[in-house]
C-alpha positions in Angstrom: -42.1 -6.0 -83.5 -43.1 -2.7 -84.9 -42.2 -3.3 -88.4 -43.9 -6.9 -88.1 -46.9 -5.4 -86.8 -47.0 -2.8 -90.1 -46.5 -6.2 -92.3 -49.2 -7.8 -90.8 -51.6 -5.1 -91.1 -50.6 -4.4 -94.7 -51.1 -7.9 -95.6 -54.6 -8.1 -94.2 -55.4 -4.9 -96.3 -54.1 -6.6 -99.1 -56.2 -10.2 -98.3 -59.2 -7.8 -98.1 -58.8 -6.5 -101.4 -58.4 -9.7 -102.9 -61.4 -11.1 -101.2 -63.4 -8.2 -102.0 -62.5 -8.0 -105.5 -63.6 -11.9 -105.9 -67.3 -10.7 -104.9 -70.0 -10.5 -107.0 -70.6 -6.1 -107.7 -74.3 -6.9 -106.4 -73.7 -9.0 -103.5 -74.7 -7.7 -100.4 -72.4 -6.3 -98.0 -74.4 -4.8 -95.7 -74.6 -5.0 -91.7 -76.6 -3.6 -89.0 -74.1 -0.8 -88.9 -74.9 0.5 -92.3 -77.8 2.1 -91.5 -75.9 4.9 -89.9 -74.8 5.6 -93.2 -78.2 7.0 -94.4 -76.9 8.3 -97.7 -74.9 5.3 -98.4 -71.5 6.7 -99.6 -73.0 10.3 -100.0 -73.5 10.3 -95.9 -71.7 13.2 -94.1 -71.1 13.2 -90.4 -72.2 16.4 -89.6 -75.1 17.4 -87.0 -74.7 21.0 -86.7 -76.2 23.9 -88.3 -75.0 22.9 -91.9 -76.0 19.1 -91.5 -78.3 19.7 -94.8 -76.1 22.1 -96.9 -72.9 19.9 -97.5 -72.2 18.8 -100.9 -71.7 14.7 -101.5 -68.1 13.9 -100.1 -66.8 12.2 -103.1 -68.0 14.4 -106.0 -65.4 14.0 -108.8 -64.1 15.8 -111.7 -65.6 19.4 -112.1 -68.5 18.6 -110.3 -67.9 20.5 -107.0 -67.2 23.3 -108.8 -70.9 23.0 -110.5 -72.1 22.5 -107.3 -70.7 25.6 -105.8 -72.3 27.5 -108.8 -75.7 25.9 -108.2 -75.0 26.9 -104.3 -74.5 30.5 -105.4 -77.4 30.6 -107.2 -79.8 28.9 -104.6 -78.7 31.6 -102.4 -79.2 34.7 -104.9 -81.7 37.1 -104.4 -83.8 38.2 -107.3 -84.9 42.0 -108.2 -87.5 43.4 -110.2 -86.5 44.4 -113.6 -84.5 46.4 -114.9 -81.2 45.4 -112.9 -77.9 44.2 -114.0 -77.9 41.2 -111.9 -80.5 38.8 -111.0 -83.2 40.7 -112.7 -87.1 39.5 -113.2 -88.5 39.1 -110.0 -92.0 39.1 -109.7 -94.0 40.8 -110.9 -95.9 38.9 -108.3 -94.2 36.3 -106.1 -94.0 34.7 -102.7 -90.3 34.9 -101.7 -87.1 36.5 -103.4 -84.8 33.4 -103.2 -84.7 29.8 -103.1 -82.9 29.5 -99.5 -85.8 32.2 -98.0 -87.9 29.4 -98.2 -85.7 26.4 -98.0 -83.6 27.8 -95.2 -80.4 25.8 -94.6 -81.8 23.6 -97.2 -84.3 22.7 -94.5 -87.8 22.9 -93.6 -90.3 25.7 -93.6 -93.1 26.2 -91.3 -96.2 28.6 -91.0 -96.0 32.0 -89.8 -96.7 33.2 -86.2 -99.6 35.7 -85.1 -98.2 38.9 -86.7 -95.2 37.2 -88.2 -94.3 37.7 -92.2 -94.8 34.4 -94.1 -91.6 33.5 -95.6 -91.7 29.7 -96.0 -95.2 28.5 -96.6 -97.5 29.2 -99.5 -101.1 27.9 -100.8 -101.9 26.0 -103.6 -105.0 27.0 -105.6 -107.5 25.5 -107.9 -110.8 24.7 -109.1 -113.1 21.8 -109.8 -112.0 19.8 -113.2 -108.7 19.1 -114.5 -106.1 20.6 -116.5 -105.4 20.0 -120.2 -102.9 17.2 -118.8 -105.0 16.1 -116.0 -103.5 18.0 -112.9 -105.3 20.6 -111.1 -107.1 23.3 -113.1 -106.0 27.0 -112.5 -108.4 29.1 -110.7 -109.4 32.4 -113.0 -107.3 35.3 -112.0 -105.1 33.6 -109.8 -103.5 30.2 -111.2 -102.5 27.3 -109.4 -100.7 29.6 -106.4 -101.5 32.5 -104.3 -98.7 35.1 -104.6 -98.7 37.6 -101.8 -96.1 39.9 -103.1 -95.4 42.2 -105.8 -92.9 44.4 -107.3 -94.0 48.2 -107.4 -96.9 49.2 -109.2 -98.6 45.8 -109.5 -101.1 44.5 -106.7 -100.4 40.9 -104.8 -103.2 38.4 -105.3 -104.0 38.6 -101.8 -102.7 38.0 -98.2 -103.9 34.8 -96.0 -104.1 34.3 -92.3 -104.1 31.3 -89.9 -106.4 30.4 -87.0 -105.9 27.5 -84.5 -108.5 25.7 -83.0 -107.4 23.5 -80.1 -107.8 19.2 -80.5 -107.2 17.1 -77.5 -106.1 13.6 -78.1 -105.5 11.0 -74.8 -103.2 8.2 -75.0 -104.7 5.1 -73.5 -102.5 5.4 -70.2 -104.1 9.0 -69.9 -101.6 11.4 -71.1 -103.3 14.2 -72.8 -101.5 16.1 -76.4 -103.3 19.5 -77.5 -103.2 19.6 -81.0 -103.7 22.5 -83.3 -106.3 22.4 -86.0 -105.4 25.2 -88.4 -108.0 27.4 -90.3 -106.9 29.7 -93.7 -108.7 32.6 -94.4 -107.8 34.5 -97.8 -108.0 38.2 -97.5 -107.4 41.4 -99.4 -107.8 39.7 -102.8 -107.3 42.1 -105.9 -110.3 40.5 -107.4 -113.1 38.5 -106.0 -112.3 34.8 -105.3 -113.6 32.5 -107.9 -116.3 30.3 -106.3 -115.4 26.5 -105.8 -112.2 27.5 -104.8 -109.7 24.9 -103.5 -106.8 25.4 -101.3 -103.7 23.5 -99.8 -101.4 25.2 -97.9 -97.4 23.8 -98.2 -94.5 24.4 -96.1 -91.3 24.2 -97.7 -89.8 20.7 -97.5 -86.1 19.8 -96.9 -84.1 19.5 -100.0 -81.0 17.5 -99.0 -80.8 13.6 -100.6 -83.3 14.2 -103.3 -80.8 13.5 -105.7 -80.6 9.5 -104.2 -84.4 9.7 -104.3 -84.8 10.7 -107.9 -82.0 7.8 -108.6 -84.6 5.3 -107.6 -85.7 3.4 -110.3 -89.3 3.6 -111.3 -89.8 -0.2 -111.1 -88.6 -0.1 -107.5 -90.9 2.4 -106.4 -93.7 0.7 -108.2 -92.7 -2.7 -106.5 -94.0 -1.4 -103.2 -97.4 -0.1 -104.4 -100.6 -2.0 -103.6 -103.2 0.0 -105.0 -105.8 -2.4 -104.0 -104.5 -3.7 -100.8 -104.1 -7.4 -102.3 -102.0 -8.2 -99.2 -104.9 -7.2 -96.9 -102.8 -5.0 -94.6 -104.6 -2.1 -94.5 -101.9 -0.1 -96.5 -102.7 1.0 -100.3 -99.7 2.8 -101.5 -100.4 4.1 -105.1 -98.0 6.1 -107.3 -99.3 9.5 -108.7 -99.0 9.8 -112.3 -98.1 13.5 -113.4 -97.0 15.5 -116.6 -93.5 16.2 -117.2 -93.4 19.5 -119.0 -89.8 19.1 -120.2 -90.5 15.7 -121.7 -94.2 16.5 -122.8 -95.3 13.2 -120.9 -96.9 11.8 -118.2 -94.8 9.9 -116.0 -94.3 8.8 -112.2 -94.5 11.7 -109.9 -92.2 11.5 -106.5 -91.3 14.9 -105.5 -93.6 17.5 -103.7 -96.0 16.8 -100.8 -98.4 14.9 -103.0 -95.8 13.5 -105.3 -97.1 16.0 -108.2 -93.5 16.6 -109.7 -91.6 14.1 -111.8 -88.1 15.3 -111.1 -85.6 17.9 -109.5 -85.5 20.3 -113.0 -89.3 20.4 -113.0 -89.4 20.9 -109.0 -86.7 23.9 -109.3 -88.1 24.9 -112.5 -91.5 25.8 -111.3 -90.4 26.8 -107.8 -88.5 29.6 -109.8 -91.7 30.5 -111.9 -94.4 30.4 -109.3 -92.2 31.2 -106.1 -90.3 34.1 -107.7 -92.0 34.8 -110.6 -88.7 34.1 -112.7 -89.1 32.6 -116.2 -87.0 29.7 -117.7 -86.7 27.4 -120.3 -89.2 24.8 -118.9 -91.8 27.3 -117.8 -91.4 30.4 -119.9 -94.7 32.2 -119.0 -94.9 34.6 -116.3 -97.2 33.2 -113.4 -99.4 36.2 -113.3 -102.6 34.8 -114.7 -105.0 37.5 -113.8 -102.5 40.7 -114.2 -100.6 39.3 -116.9 -102.6 36.8 -118.8 -99.4 34.5 -119.2 -97.2 36.8 -121.0 -94.4 34.5 -122.5 -90.8 36.3 -123.7 -87.8 34.7 -125.7 -85.7 36.1 -122.7 -85.7 34.2 -119.7 -85.0 35.5 -116.2 -82.4 32.7 -115.3 -80.6 31.0 -118.2 -80.7 27.3 -119.1 -77.2 26.6 -117.4 -77.9 28.4 -114.3 -81.3 26.4 -113.9 -79.0 23.3 -114.6 -76.4 24.4 -111.6 -79.4 24.9 -109.2 -80.5 21.5 -110.2 -77.4 19.7 -109.9 -76.7 21.5 -106.2 -79.9 20.1 -104.9 -79.1 16.7 -106.6 -75.8 16.5 -105.1 -76.5 17.4 -101.2 -75.5 14.8 -98.9 -77.5 13.1 -96.3 -76.5 13.3 -92.6 -75.5 10.4 -91.0 -77.9 8.6 -88.0 -76.6 9.5 -84.5 -76.9 7.2 -81.1 -78.5 4.5 -83.3 -76.6 1.8 -81.1 -78.3 3.2 -78.0 -80.5 0.9 -76.0 -83.4 3.5 -76.1 -82.9 4.1 -79.8 -83.0 0.4 -80.3 -86.1 0.0 -78.7 -87.8 2.7 -80.2 -87.0 1.0 -83.5 -88.8 -1.9 -82.6 -91.5 0.2 -81.6 -91.6 1.8 -85.1 -91.5 -1.6 -86.8 -94.4 -3.0 -84.5 -96.4 -0.1 -84.9 -96.8 -0.6 -88.7 -95.0 2.7 -89.5 -92.3 1.2 -91.9 -95.2 -0.2 -94.3 -95.4 3.5 -95.8 -92.0 5.1 -94.3 -90.0 2.1 -95.8 -86.4 2.2 -94.1 -84.5 1.0 -96.7 -84.1 1.9 -100.7 -81.7 1.1 -103.3 -80.6 3.7 -106.0 -80.1 2.3 -109.7 -77.2 1.8 -111.7 -76.1 4.7 -113.4 -72.6 4.8 -115.1 -72.9 8.1 -116.1 -73.2 9.5 -112.5 -71.2 6.9 -110.6 -71.7 9.1 -107.2 -75.5 8.2 -106.7 -75.1 4.7 -108.5 -76.0 1.4 -106.7 -76.5 3.1 -103.5 -78.0 1.5 -100.5 -79.9 4.3 -98.5 -82.0 5.0 -95.6 -84.7 7.5 -96.5 -87.4 6.0 -94.8 -90.1 6.6 -97.5 -91.7 4.4 -100.3 -92.6 7.7 -102.3 -96.0 6.6 -102.9 -99.4 8.2 -102.1 -101.6 7.3 -98.7 -105.0 8.4 -97.8 -104.1 10.2 -94.5 -107.6 10.5 -93.2 -110.1 13.5 -93.2 -108.2 15.3 -90.8 -105.1 16.1 -93.0 -107.0 16.4 -95.9 -106.8 19.5 -98.1 -109.7 18.3 -100.5 -107.7 19.2 -103.5 -107.0 16.5 -106.1 -103.4 17.0 -107.4 -103.1 14.7 -110.4 -104.2 11.2 -109.5 -103.9 12.2 -105.8 -107.0 12.7 -104.1 -107.9 15.3 -101.4 -107.1 13.0 -98.8 -103.6 11.4 -100.0 -100.3 12.7 -99.2 -96.9 11.2 -100.6 -94.7 9.5 -97.6 -92.0 12.2 -96.7 -88.8 11.0 -95.9 -87.7 10.8 -92.2 -83.7 10.8 -92.6 -82.3 13.9 -90.9 -85.8 14.9 -89.0 -84.1 14.8 -86.0 -82.0 17.8 -86.8 -84.8 19.9 -87.4 -84.5 22.4 -84.4 -80.7 22.5 -84.8 -81.1 23.3 -88.5 -84.1 25.3 -88.7 -84.8 26.3 -85.2 -88.4 24.5 -84.9 -90.1 21.5 -84.7 -93.0 22.0 -86.9 -93.9 19.0 -89.1 -96.5 17.8 -91.4 -97.5 19.4 -94.8 -98.8 22.4 -93.2 -96.4 22.8 -90.4 -99.2 22.2 -87.7 -97.4 19.8 -85.7 -95.5 21.1 -83.1 -93.2 18.0 -82.3 -92.8 14.4 -83.4 -95.4 13.0 -81.3 -98.2 15.2 -82.3 -97.3 14.7 -86.2 -97.7 10.7 -85.5 -101.1 11.6 -83.5 -102.5 13.7 -86.6 -102.1 10.2 -88.8 -105.6 8.7 -89.9 -106.8 6.6 -92.7 -104.2 4.1 -93.7 -101.9 5.2 -90.7 -104.7 5.1 -88.1 -103.7 1.3 -86.9 -100.0 2.5 -86.5 -101.1 6.0 -84.5 -103.4 3.6 -82.3 -100.9 1.2 -81.4 -98.9 4.2 -80.7 -101.5 5.6 -78.4 -101.7 2.2 -76.5 -97.9 2.1 -75.9 -96.5 3.0 -72.5 -94.8 6.4 -71.9 -91.5 4.7 -72.0 -92.3 3.2 -75.3 -93.4 6.1 -76.8 -90.2 7.8 -75.5 -88.0 5.4 -77.0 -90.1 5.7 -80.3 -89.4 9.6 -80.4 -85.5 9.1 -79.8 -85.4 6.5 -82.6 -87.1 9.1 -84.7 -84.6 12.0 -83.4 -81.6 9.4 -84.6 -83.0 9.6 -88.0 
C-alpha cells in the first residue's frame, strides 16, 4: 500500500510538471492565496525583528556573497579622515552609517523631547529651481540640513519640534487626538536665507525596493491620470527627475516625493548628504557654505562598494502577509477597497522581464502603491516643490510590511514626518485626493474600522 501511495504521488507530480510545461509563460497562474506572497518568489516567512533584513531566498551564483558585502557596508560606521578604514565622514553630516537611520532596514521616527535625532532629516531649498529642474539649494546650506560635524567644523544648525493637538471625531463620536508638528531651526552657523523652504523626512523602509525598481516605467505610467479623466477624484501623476549618472531626465520612483530615479542615486545621495561621503555619482562634499562644494579624485567610498550596497538594498526580501484568511482581516480588506484606498495604494504590480536578473523577473508582487504623486491636502503639505512634485504632493508609500513596524523598529510612527502614532492616525491625516477615502473611514462603524486596521496590520 505504501509503495502504491508513493507511485501515485510521483505520478501526480509528473503530471503537474507536464501540464505546467504546456502553459504559456505569461499565462496568469494566480489564486487568492498568492497575495500571501507579497514579494512573489522573493517573499520570506519571518515575522520577527529581522523581517526586513533578509536577502532574497533564491539568489544564485555569487550574488549571496555580493549581498553579504553590501550588508557589511550598509552597517559600517564612518569616521573622520585620516583613518585606515571607513574614512571620510563629514565634515558635516546627519549620521555615521546607513543602518543608523534605517534601523533593521525599517522605518525611522522623529526624536522625542530631549532625545538625539537619529533617523530624521530636514530638506532645504529656496524659491526657484536648479539647473536640472530640481529644488534650488539654499545659499550656505544646500539641499539638506546637517546638524552634526567633525571636530573643528561647525554644524549647519539644529532643529526642534513642537506639537499642537488636533482632535478629529468619527461619525459615531469616537475622538482621536492628532499631533500637528511645528519645526524650528536653531543655532545656525550663519543666518538662515530669506524664503527658506523646509521639509522634514523620516527614513523610509528599504526592503523590497529592488522589486519596485523592476516595475517598468510603462506600467507605472499606465496608472497615471493627471487630469482625472475618469472623474474619480484621483489624479496620480509621475515625477520627472534628474538622473545624475545618466545625465538625463527620467521617471522618479523613490523617496517621499518620488524625487530619485533609481537605487544607485538614492544610495549615492544618502552617502553624500547624510554622511558627507563622496562617491562616483556625487563627487563633491555636501558642505555648500563651509567647503564650497570641493571635489576630489579620491572618493570616500569605492565604486565597487557603493554598487554592493545598492545590490544589498535591491535584494532585500519582503515579509509574507500574516493572518490573511482570518474573517476580520478579510472584512478589513473589503473596507479598504470600498473606501477607495486602492485607488492610490494599488495592491498588485508585476515586474518586467529581466533575463540578466531572473530573481526579480516577471514577479507578481503586492506592494500596495502606484509609485505616483498625489495631492494629499494642506494638512500634510510641506510647501516645498521637488522637481515636478508640488508642495502638497507625495508619492504613495508601499504598505507591504507595515504591520511589522513595531516588531522591527519599536514604534508605530507613520507618514513622511512620523507625526502619526498609529495607522488610524495616519489615515485621518489624509486629505486632498484622499479626503473621500478618509471620510468613508470616519463614517464606518467601530467594528469596520477595527477590521480595516487588522487588514493593514496583516500586510
